[in-house]
N, CA, C and O of each residue as an XYZ file, in Angstrom:
684
protein
N       0.835     -1.194      0.000
C       0.000      0.000      0.000
C       0.878      1.256      0.000
O       0.613      2.188     -0.759
N       1.900      1.292      0.824
C       2.755      2.474      0.885
C       3.476      2.699     -0.440
O       3.627      3.841     -0.875
N       3.923      1.625     -1.083
C       4.634      1.753     -2.356
C       3.711      2.332     -3.429
O       4.132      3.177     -4.218
N       2.463      1.884     -3.461
C       1.542      2.405     -4.477
C       1.203      3.864     -4.202
O       1.066      4.651     -5.139
N       1.066      4.236     -2.933
C       0.816      5.632     -2.585
C       2.003      6.492     -3.010
O       1.816      7.573     -3.568
N       3.224      6.019     -2.749
C       4.432      6.744     -3.133
C       4.488      6.920     -4.652
O       4.817      7.998     -5.147
N       4.162      5.842     -5.392
C       4.173      5.908     -6.847
C       3.162      6.933     -7.354
O       3.468      7.705     -8.263
N       1.975      6.948     -6.782
C       0.954      7.904     -7.171
C       1.418      9.330     -6.927
O       1.218     10.198     -7.776
N       2.031      9.583     -5.787
C       2.548     10.916     -5.470
C       3.630     11.316     -6.472
O       3.671     12.466     -6.908
N       4.506     10.377     -6.843
C       5.562     10.658     -7.825
C       4.972     10.989     -9.188
O       5.406     11.935     -9.846
N       3.987     10.213     -9.608
C       3.360     10.448    -10.911
C       2.649     11.792    -10.912
O       2.799     12.566    -11.858
N       1.882     12.081     -9.877
C       1.189     13.357     -9.803
C       2.175     14.509     -9.732
O       1.974     15.545    -10.365
N       3.226     14.332     -8.974
C       4.257     15.372     -8.871
C       4.902     15.637    -10.215
O       5.126     16.791    -10.579
N       5.202     14.581    -10.955
C       5.813     14.734    -12.279
C       4.850     15.428    -13.228
O       5.260     16.286    -14.009
N       3.575     15.067    -13.167
C       2.588     15.682    -14.050
C       2.436     17.165    -13.741
O       2.323     17.980    -14.657
N       2.432     17.520    -12.467
C       2.312     18.920    -12.095
C       3.575     19.682    -12.486
O       3.505     20.844    -12.885
N       4.715     19.032    -12.372
C       5.988     19.667    -12.680
C       6.138     19.947    -14.168
O       6.796     20.909    -14.562
N       5.521     19.097    -14.997
C       5.729     19.181    -16.442
C       5.459     20.585    -16.991
O       6.277     21.096    -17.756
N       4.377     21.208    -16.641
C       4.073     22.561    -17.103
C       3.336     23.282    -15.990
O       2.113     23.189    -15.889
N       4.067     23.995    -15.163
C       3.452     24.668    -14.033
C       2.907     26.040    -14.384
O       2.055     26.566    -13.667
N       3.385     26.634    -15.482
C       2.997     27.993    -15.828
C       2.481     28.055    -17.256
O       2.810     27.219    -18.098
N       1.680     29.050    -17.497
C       1.180     29.293    -18.852
C       1.310     30.784    -19.118
O       0.926     31.610    -18.291
N       1.856     31.116    -20.277
C       2.082     32.504    -20.653
C       1.418     32.767    -21.994
O       1.672     32.065    -22.973
N       0.569     33.781    -22.033
C      -0.028     34.219    -23.300
C       0.779     35.425    -23.753
O       0.994     36.362    -22.984
N       1.226     35.397    -25.009
C       2.037     36.501    -25.510
C       1.971     36.539    -27.028
O       1.407     35.646    -27.659
N       2.557     37.587    -27.607
C       2.615     37.726    -29.063
C       4.066     37.601    -29.489
O       4.943     38.218    -28.883
N       4.334     36.814    -30.518
C       5.704     36.609    -30.982
C       6.152     37.841    -31.768
O       5.548     38.210    -32.776
N       7.230     38.471    -31.280
C       7.761     39.682    -31.914
C       9.147     39.455    -32.511
O       9.711     40.356    -33.131
N       9.697     38.256    -32.327
C      11.003     37.960    -32.903
C      11.258     36.468    -32.962
O      10.774     35.701    -32.130
N      12.031     36.072    -33.968
C      12.448     34.677    -34.100
C      13.964     34.701    -34.245
O      14.493     35.190    -35.243
N      14.656     34.170    -33.244
C      16.111     34.179    -33.227
C      16.679     33.111    -34.145
O      17.605     33.361    -34.917
N      16.110     31.917    -34.049
C      16.542     30.780    -34.860
C      15.420     29.752    -34.861
O      14.283     30.087    -34.528
N      15.708     28.525    -35.224
C      14.666     27.518    -35.346
C      14.119     26.964    -34.054
O      13.219     26.124    -34.078
N      14.647     27.418    -32.906
C      14.123     26.937    -31.623
C      14.024     28.025    -30.556
O      13.821     27.713    -29.382
N      14.162     29.289    -30.939
C      14.108     30.377    -29.962
C      13.329     31.562    -30.521
O      13.558     31.999    -31.649
N      12.399     32.074    -29.709
C      11.579     33.218    -30.111
C      11.589     34.274    -29.009
O      12.021     34.019    -27.885
N      11.104     35.458    -29.355
C      10.891     36.519    -28.374
C       9.411     36.849    -28.387
O       8.809     37.027    -29.446
N       8.830     36.927    -27.192
C       7.407     37.227    -27.043
C       7.218     38.526    -26.277
O       8.046     38.905    -25.449
N       6.119     39.197    -26.567
C       5.724     40.389    -25.833
C       4.467     40.033    -25.044
O       3.459     39.609    -25.611
N       4.547     40.214    -23.718
C       3.417     39.877    -22.857
C       2.401     41.013    -22.829
O       2.658     42.092    -23.364
N       1.256     40.777    -22.213
C       0.221     41.801    -22.063
C       0.744     42.991    -21.262
O       0.266     44.114    -21.420
N       1.738     42.733    -20.397
C       2.347     43.791    -19.581
C       3.461     44.515    -20.341
O       4.182     45.334    -19.770
N       3.594     44.202    -21.651
C       4.594     44.799    -22.533
C       6.025     44.442    -22.131
O       6.955     45.218    -22.351
N       6.184     43.264    -21.544
C       7.503     42.758    -21.173
C       7.935     41.735    -22.221
O       7.153     40.868    -22.612
N       9.197     41.846    -22.676
C       9.708     40.861    -23.629
C      10.259     39.656    -22.890
O      10.942     39.789    -21.875
N       9.955     38.485    -23.411
C      10.455     37.223    -22.855
C      11.081     36.414    -23.969
O      10.497     36.273    -25.043
N      12.278     35.877    -23.719
C      12.908     34.938    -24.651
C      12.359     33.563    -24.324
O      12.310     33.168    -23.159
N      11.949     32.836    -25.347
C      11.388     31.504    -25.177
C      12.235     30.517    -25.978
O      12.451     30.700    -27.176
N      12.705     29.481    -25.309
C      13.441     28.388    -25.968
C      12.478     27.217    -26.056
O      12.001     26.730    -25.031
N      12.184     26.753    -27.279
C      11.251     25.652    -27.453
C      11.811     24.391    -26.807
O      12.893     23.921    -27.157
N      11.071     23.870    -25.884
C      11.459     22.674    -25.140
C      11.445     21.454    -26.035
O      10.541     21.283    -26.853
N      12.454     20.600    -25.877
C      12.439     19.296    -26.525
C      13.021     19.228    -27.917
O      13.123     18.143    -28.487
N      13.411     20.380    -28.487
C      14.018     20.342    -29.820
C      15.336     21.122    -29.810
O      15.574     21.962    -28.942
N      16.168     20.827    -30.779
C      17.381     21.601    -31.008
C      17.475     21.785    -32.519
O      17.590     20.812    -33.264
N      17.425     23.022    -32.960
C      17.429     23.335    -34.388
C      18.847     23.654    -34.848
O      19.699     24.014    -34.037
N      19.100     23.521    -36.151
C      20.428     23.848    -36.674
C      20.813     25.295    -36.347
O      19.965     26.187    -36.326
N      22.090     25.504    -36.097
C      22.603     26.849    -35.851
C      22.495     27.668    -37.139
O      22.396     27.101    -38.227
N      22.515     28.992    -37.020
C      22.258     29.843    -38.186
C      23.244     29.632    -39.330
O      22.850     29.731    -40.492
N      24.501     29.347    -39.043
C      25.488     29.138    -40.109
C      25.598     27.663    -40.519
O      26.380     27.313    -41.402
N      24.834     26.839    -39.889
C      24.823     25.408    -40.172
C      23.859     25.129    -41.336
O      22.901     25.881    -41.520
N      24.087     24.074    -42.121
C      23.109     23.724    -43.151
C      21.698     23.618    -42.549
O      21.514     23.025    -41.486
N      20.739     24.181    -43.217
C      19.332     24.222    -42.821
C      19.048     25.193    -41.678
O      17.905     25.291    -41.231
N      20.054     25.909    -41.199
C      19.840     26.868    -40.111
C      18.865     27.974    -40.475
O      17.944     28.268    -39.712
N      19.060     28.587    -41.635
C      18.171     29.668    -42.062
C      16.785     29.154    -42.435
O      15.781     29.817    -42.177
N      16.736     27.976    -43.041
C      15.436     27.392    -43.399
C      14.628     27.037    -42.154
O      13.408     27.203    -42.128
N      15.318     26.547    -41.119
C      14.655     26.215    -39.866
C      14.081     27.474    -39.216
O      12.941     27.485    -38.752
N      14.885     28.525    -39.192
C      14.423     29.805    -38.631
C      13.218     30.324    -39.408
O      12.245     30.779    -38.808
N      13.275     30.259    -40.742
C      12.176     30.744    -41.574
C      10.905     29.933    -41.346
O       9.806     30.487    -41.315
N      11.057     28.628    -41.188
C       9.887     27.780    -40.954
C       9.219     28.134    -39.626
O       7.995     28.241    -39.554
N      10.028     28.317    -38.572
C       9.453     28.693    -37.277
C       8.802     30.070    -37.376
O       7.735     30.303    -36.808
N       9.447     30.973    -38.094
C       8.885     32.311    -38.285
C       7.526     32.236    -38.992
O       6.580     32.919    -38.601
N       7.439     31.407    -40.027
C       6.166     31.240    -40.742
C       5.075     30.710    -39.810
O       3.902     31.049    -39.962
N       5.466     29.887    -38.860
C       4.497     29.301    -37.927
C       4.004     30.295    -36.877
O       2.816     30.319    -36.555
N       4.924     31.127    -36.336
C       4.562     31.889    -35.133
C       4.737     33.402    -35.186
O       4.122     34.107    -34.386
N       5.555     33.928    -36.102
C       5.869     35.358    -36.050
C       4.621     36.235    -36.204
O       3.803     36.042    -37.104
N       4.508     37.202    -35.293
C       3.394     38.149    -35.317
C       2.096     37.592    -34.783
O       1.066     38.265    -34.814
N       2.140     36.369    -34.294
C       0.923     35.704    -33.837
C       0.879     35.577    -32.320
O       1.916     35.520    -31.660
N      -0.340     35.532    -31.772
C      -0.467     35.228    -30.348
C      -0.184     33.741    -30.133
O      -0.583     32.900    -30.939
N       0.500     33.434    -29.051
C       0.813     32.047    -28.708
C       0.559     31.819    -27.226
O       0.429     32.759    -26.442
N       0.494     30.555    -26.870
C       0.437     30.148    -25.466
C       1.686     29.334    -25.208
O       1.981     28.385    -25.935
N       2.424     29.707    -24.168
C       3.644     28.980    -23.795
C       3.362     28.250    -22.487
O       3.015     28.865    -21.479
N       3.518     26.924    -22.521
C       3.367     26.117    -21.304
C       4.773     25.730    -20.859
O       5.515     25.073    -21.589
N       5.121     26.153    -19.644
C       6.503     25.989    -19.192
C       6.592     25.749    -17.696
O       5.618     25.918    -16.963
N       7.804     25.344    -17.249
C       8.006     25.123    -15.823
C       9.354     25.609    -15.316
O       9.590     25.603    -14.107
N      10.246     26.031    -16.207
C      11.535     26.526    -15.714
C      12.203     27.447    -16.720
O      11.788     27.554    -17.874
N      13.246     28.104    -16.246
C      14.100     28.932    -17.092
C      15.462     28.265    -17.171
O      15.868     27.545    -16.259
N      16.169     28.515    -18.279
C      17.507     27.949    -18.410
C      18.537     28.899    -17.803
O      18.172     29.924    -17.227
N      19.799     28.568    -17.928
C      20.850     29.377    -17.296
C      20.967     30.767    -17.909
O      21.583     31.652    -17.314
N      20.379     30.975    -19.103
C      20.381     32.294    -19.731
C      19.075     33.040    -19.451
O      18.792     34.064    -20.073
N      18.301     32.529    -18.532
C      17.026     33.125    -18.098
C      15.915     33.053    -19.152
O      14.893     33.728    -19.030
N      16.124     32.225    -20.191
C      15.065     32.026    -21.173
C      14.025     31.064    -20.595
O      14.362     30.152    -19.841
N      12.780     31.274    -20.952
C      11.724     30.344    -20.577
C      11.871     29.111    -21.465
O      12.013     29.232    -22.682
N      11.838     27.929    -20.858
C      11.844     26.670    -21.617
C      10.417     26.148    -21.633
O       9.851     25.842    -20.584
N       9.840     26.046    -22.808
C       8.463     25.588    -22.841
C       7.981     25.175    -24.208
O       8.671     25.329    -25.215
N       6.773     24.644    -24.211
C       6.096     24.274    -25.445
C       5.308     25.491    -25.916
O       4.576     26.105    -25.140
N       5.461     25.832    -27.186
C       4.803     26.998    -27.761
C       3.640     26.513    -28.625
O       3.826     25.739    -29.563
N       2.446     26.979    -28.292
C       1.229     26.559    -28.982
C       0.651     27.741    -29.745
O       0.550     28.848    -29.215
N       0.271     27.496    -30.998
C      -0.221     28.538    -31.888
C      -1.435     28.012    -32.656
O      -1.649     26.804    -32.750
N      -2.211     28.923    -33.193
C      -3.348     28.533    -34.030
C      -2.829     28.087    -35.396
O      -2.065     28.818    -36.027
N      -3.224     26.915    -35.861
C      -2.785     26.458    -37.186
C      -3.320     27.388    -38.285
O      -4.454     27.860    -38.213
N      -2.498     27.637    -39.287
C      -2.884     28.523    -40.389
C      -4.109     28.001    -41.124
O      -4.949     28.784    -41.569
N      -4.213     26.687    -41.253
C      -5.320     26.094    -42.009
C      -6.588     25.900    -41.180
O      -7.578     25.356    -41.668
N      -6.553     26.352    -39.914
C      -7.742     26.206    -39.061
C      -7.828     27.393    -38.095
O      -7.557     27.240    -36.904
N      -8.203     28.568    -38.598
C      -8.219     29.765    -37.762
C      -9.175     29.703    -36.570
O      -9.035     30.488    -35.632
N     -10.127     28.798    -36.591
C     -11.066     28.693    -35.475
C     -10.660     27.626    -34.456
O     -11.396     27.365    -33.505
N      -9.495     27.012    -34.651
C      -9.068     25.907    -33.788
C      -8.410     26.351    -32.481
O      -8.252     25.535    -31.572
N      -8.031     27.600    -32.367
C      -7.324     28.037    -31.169
C      -5.876     27.560    -31.205
O      -5.384     27.111    -32.241
N      -5.216     27.661    -30.086
C      -3.801     27.293    -29.993
C      -3.653     25.778    -29.834
O      -3.479     25.267    -28.728
N      -3.726     25.079    -30.961
C      -3.684     23.614    -30.945
C      -2.477     23.034    -31.675
O      -2.309     21.816    -31.722
N      -1.636     23.895    -32.245
C      -0.453     23.419    -32.957
C       0.787     23.642    -32.096
O       1.100     24.774    -31.726
N       1.480     22.569    -31.785
C       2.727     22.615    -31.023
C       3.851     22.951    -32.006
O       4.190     22.133    -32.861
N       4.427     24.146    -31.889
C       5.451     24.608    -32.831
C       6.692     23.718    -32.811
O       7.311     23.517    -33.855
N       7.066     23.186    -31.662
C       8.227     22.292    -31.584
C       7.985     21.009    -32.364
O       8.850     20.566    -33.120
N       6.827     20.419    -32.186
C       6.480     19.202    -32.934
C       6.417     19.502    -34.420
O       6.825     18.678    -35.238
N       5.907     20.681    -34.778
C       5.826     21.066    -36.187
C       7.218     21.183    -36.802
O       7.416     20.793    -37.953
N       8.182     21.711    -36.056
C       9.556     21.817    -36.550
C      10.130     20.417    -36.816
O      10.826     20.204    -37.809
N       9.836     19.487    -35.936
C      10.305     18.115    -36.119
C       9.647     17.454    -37.327
O      10.310     16.756    -38.094
N       8.360     17.669    -37.493
C       7.587     17.043    -38.561
C       8.152     17.351    -39.946
O       8.181     16.485    -40.820
N       8.598     18.587    -40.138
C       9.111     18.982    -41.458
C      10.630     18.869    -41.552
O      11.229     19.317    -42.530
N      11.253     18.270    -40.535
C      12.693     18.048    -40.577
C      13.522     19.298    -40.381
O      14.584     19.435    -40.989
N      13.060     20.212    -39.545
C      13.796     21.447    -39.296
C      14.423     21.492    -37.903
O      14.895     22.539    -37.459
N      14.425     20.346    -37.219
C      15.026     20.273    -35.890
C      15.227     18.814    -35.504
O      14.640     17.903    -36.089
N      16.070     18.625    -34.507
C      16.275     17.317    -33.881
C      15.438     17.281    -32.612
O      15.223     18.306    -31.966
N      14.971     16.096    -32.264
C      14.398     15.898    -30.932
C      15.594     15.907    -29.989
O      16.563     15.185    -30.219
N      15.541     16.709    -28.937
C      16.666     16.889    -28.017
C      16.591     15.829    -26.926
O      16.128     16.088    -25.815
N      17.062     14.616    -27.270
C      16.968     13.471    -26.364
C      17.616     13.726    -25.011
O      17.173     13.205    -23.987
N      18.661     14.525    -25.019
C      19.389     14.802    -23.772
C      18.457     15.326    -22.673
O      18.681     15.078    -21.488
N      17.417     16.048    -23.077
C      16.485     16.625    -22.104
C      15.108     15.963    -22.150
O      14.128     16.537    -21.674
N      15.030     14.776    -22.713
C      13.748     14.089    -22.870
C      13.026     13.890    -21.539
O      11.799     13.973    -21.482
N      13.773     13.629    -20.476
C      13.125     13.375    -19.176
C      12.451     14.627    -18.617
O      11.652     14.535    -17.686
N      12.764     15.790    -19.176
C      12.113     17.026    -18.739
C      10.793     17.262    -19.465
O      10.040     18.171    -19.116
N      10.518     16.445    -20.472
C       9.272     16.577    -21.219
C       8.186     15.703    -20.611
O       8.476     14.641    -20.060
N       6.938     16.146    -20.710
C       5.848     15.248    -20.331
C       5.911     14.009    -21.223
O       6.308     14.098    -22.384
N       5.527     12.872    -20.690
C       5.650     11.599    -21.395
C       4.995     11.613    -22.775
O       5.593     11.140    -23.742
N       3.792     12.140    -22.880
C       3.096     12.158    -24.166
C       3.874     13.001    -25.178
O       4.007     12.601    -26.335
N       4.382     14.143    -24.768
C       5.152     14.999    -25.667
C       6.447     14.303    -26.096
O       6.844     14.368    -27.259
N       7.089     13.646    -25.148
C       8.325     12.914    -25.443
C       8.086     11.882    -26.549
O       8.855     11.791    -27.505
N       7.009     11.108    -26.403
C       6.691     10.095    -27.414
C       6.348     10.737    -28.764
O       6.767     10.247    -29.813
N       5.594     11.825    -28.730
C       5.227     12.497    -29.971
C       6.469     13.037    -30.680
O       6.608     12.876    -31.892
N       7.371     13.675    -29.936
C       8.565     14.256    -30.546
C       9.465     13.166    -31.131
O      10.019     13.325    -32.219
N       9.602     12.077    -30.410
C      10.399     10.963    -30.923
C       9.789     10.445    -32.232
O      10.504     10.209    -33.206
N       8.480     10.275    -32.243
C       7.775      9.806    -33.435
C       7.947     10.770    -34.602
O       8.249     10.344    -35.717
N       7.758     12.074    -34.355
C       7.852     13.068    -35.435
C       9.248     13.076    -36.058
O       9.381     13.167    -37.278
N      10.289     12.981    -35.224
C      11.641     12.945    -35.783
C      11.866     11.675    -36.599
O      12.418     11.726    -37.698
N      11.441     10.549    -36.060
C      11.619      9.276    -36.756
C      10.921      9.295    -38.120
O      11.485      8.830    -39.110
N       9.704      9.829    -38.175
C       8.955      9.915    -39.429
C       9.621     10.865    -40.421
O       9.688     10.564    -41.613
N      10.115     12.009    -39.943
C      10.795     12.966    -40.826
C      12.062     12.346    -41.408
O      12.373     12.543    -42.583
N      12.793     11.598    -40.581
C      13.995     10.902    -41.067
C      13.623      9.908    -42.170
O      14.279      9.845    -43.210
N      12.568      9.138    -41.929
C      12.143      8.117    -42.896
C      11.728      8.751    -44.227
O      11.971      8.180    -45.289
N      11.104      9.927    -44.169
C      10.671     10.624    -45.380
C      11.788     11.469    -46.006
O      11.629     12.030    -47.090
N      12.927     11.545    -45.294
C      14.038     12.409    -45.718
C      13.565     13.849    -45.883
O      13.895     14.529    -46.854
N      12.783     14.291    -44.904
C      12.245     15.651    -44.911
C      13.278     16.627    -44.357
O      14.008     16.309    -43.418
N      13.330     17.804    -44.941
C      14.200     18.860    -44.433
C      15.644     18.437    -44.336
O      16.222     17.937    -45.301
N      16.226     18.638    -43.172
C      17.649     18.356    -42.959
C      17.982     16.881    -43.106
O      19.151     16.526    -43.253
N      16.974     16.014    -43.068
C      17.219     14.570    -43.178
C      17.507     14.139    -44.613
O      17.784     12.966    -44.863
N      17.442     15.079    -45.556
C      17.837     14.758    -46.928
C      19.351     14.512    -46.984
O      19.844     13.764    -47.828
N      20.070     15.158    -46.066
C      21.519     14.956    -45.943
C      21.747     13.562    -45.355
O      21.038     13.159    -44.432
N      22.723     12.830    -45.876
C      22.969     11.477    -45.382
C      23.533     11.462    -43.959
O      23.304     10.506    -43.217
N      24.256     12.492    -43.578
C      24.826     12.560    -42.223
C      24.732     13.979    -41.656
O      25.754     14.647    -41.498
N      23.521     14.447    -41.350
C      23.418     15.806    -40.807
C      24.107     15.885    -39.438
O      24.028     14.954    -38.636
N      24.774     16.996    -39.191
C      25.493     17.181    -37.926
C      24.543     17.817    -36.914
O      24.042     18.917    -37.145
N      24.291     17.138    -35.801
C      23.408     17.722    -34.784
C      24.000     19.032    -34.240
O      25.219     19.170    -34.143
N      23.134     19.992    -33.885
C      23.619     21.284    -33.417
C      24.527     21.205    -32.188
O      25.436     22.021    -32.036
N      24.283     20.223    -31.309
C      25.133     20.106    -30.114
C      26.555     19.715    -30.507
O      27.499     20.085    -29.808
N      26.739     18.974    -31.610
C      28.078     18.673    -32.112
C      28.649     19.870    -32.877
O      29.836     20.172    -32.760
N      27.809     20.548    -33.655
C      28.228     21.724    -34.423
C      28.806     22.778    -33.476
O      29.841     23.379    -33.764
N      28.130     22.998    -32.345
C      28.595     24.001    -31.379
C      29.954     23.638    -30.793
O      30.711     24.519    -30.386
N      30.268     22.336    -30.748
C      31.564     21.881    -30.247
C      32.630     21.916    -31.323
O      33.794     21.618    -31.052
N      32.247     22.280    -32.560
C      33.206     22.365    -33.643
C      33.308     21.121    -34.493
O      34.164     21.047    -35.375
N      32.434     20.120    -34.245
C      32.434     18.907    -35.054
C      31.671     19.223    -36.340
O      30.460     19.444    -36.306
N      32.380     19.246    -37.481
C      31.702     19.655    -38.727
C      31.978     18.703    -39.812
O      31.494     18.882    -40.930
């Protein structure tokens, strides 16, 4: 009985931890394929790093295309950011949700990070997978695997260099 109670508390704690905050804002800048700037209702700018993905660096192959794709998805639009922490650079780490272009009445139902993976404009950032809610983790893994199989975006290259290696100088 005690073990099952402990497990329930752990599961509930993890679920609550996954996204403790929600931020409504308008995207006023796109830094690259995984980072945006939002303006809140209080007119405060917030840097947002999309949780669970790592996009090519700007000088890396597909870097500019990745940035443009994210910009097409979110720039100038209201979004909802579900998050639970900031990184060491004080950026909010979270999932960015936007209204799909093809469904203006759907509300914020498109996960921009998953969309980047779907079209092959980012890697699923496995290193931080345990920080993602389980359902999102599975979805991101699936989206990357499918994009690889279709040779979508950066997966057209036979050996694309992940951004974490690119930053270390592995080219």
